[in-house]
C-alpha positions as CSV (number, residue, x, y, z in Angstrom):
1,X,0.1,0.1,0.3
2,X,0.9,3.6,-0.5
3,X,-0.2,5.1,2.5
4,X,2.0,6.4,5.5
5,X,1.7,5.7,8.6
6,X,0.2,8.1,10.6
7,X,3.1,8.9,12.9
8,X,5.0,10.0,9.5
9,X,2.2,12.4,8.2
10,X,3.6,15.6,6.5
11,X,3.3,18.8,8.4
12,X,4.5,21.6,5.8
13,X,3.4,22.6,2.9
14,X,4.0,21.5,-0.4
15,X,6.2,24.0,-2.5
16,X,4.8,25.6,-5.9
17,X,4.6,24.0,-9.0
18,X,6.3,25.4,-11.7
19,X,3.5,26.1,-13.4
20,X,2.3,28.3,-10.5
21,X,5.4,29.9,-10.7
22,X,5.0,30.1,-14.3
23,X,1.4,31.9,-13.8
24,X,3.1,34.3,-11.3
25,X,5.8,35.3,-13.5
26,X,3.4,36.0,-16.6
27,X,1.5,38.0,-14.7
28,X,4.5,40.3,-13.4
29,X,5.7,40.5,-17.0
30,X,2.3,41.5,-17.7
31,X,1.7,44.1,-15.2
32,X,5.7,45.3,-16.5
33,X,3.9,46.2,-19.9
34,X,0.8,47.6,-19.3
35,X,2.8,50.2,-17.1
36,X,5.2,50.5,-19.7
37,X,2.7,51.0,-22.6
38,X,1.1,53.6,-20.3
39,X,4.8,55.4,-20.0
40,X,4.5,55.4,-23.6
41,X,1.0,56.8,-23.7
42,X,1.9,59.8,-21.2
43,X,4.8,60.1,-23.2
44,X,3.5,60.5,-27.0
45,X,0.0,60.8,-26.4
46,X,-1.1,64.0,-25.4
47,X,-1.0,65.5,-29.0
48,X,-3.2,62.3,-30.0
49,X,-6.7,63.2,-29.4
50,X,-5.8,67.1,-30.4
51,X,-6.7,67.1,-33.6
52,X,-8.2,70.6,-33.7
53,X,-4.4,72.1,-34.8
54,X,-4.3,69.4,-37.6
55,X,-5.0,71.1,-41.4
56,X,-5.4,68.5,-43.9
57,X,-4.6,69.5,-47.3
58,X,-5.6,68.2,-50.7
59,X,-4.1,68.1,-53.7
60,X,-5.7,68.0,-56.9
61,X,-4.2,67.4,-60.0
62,X,-5.6,68.8,-63.9
63,X,-6.0,64.8,-64.4
64,X,-7.9,64.2,-61.5
65,X,-11.5,63.0,-62.1
66,X,-12.8,65.3,-59.4
67,X,-12.6,68.4,-61.4
68,X,-15.2,67.5,-64.1
């Protein structure tokens, strides 16, 4: 039989499995990635939503079908 005698019962917790460690590492790296994305958004993003200063230009040539 594979049962342990009552005097040899395990008393401590089992160490975390490799999958638990991989899950924790993935969560840590995803958190770092989200923080890095917010840093980049604050670095490049202030002008992203301000489109009132944008002046789009249109160029029409003589061979354009829109001239008629």
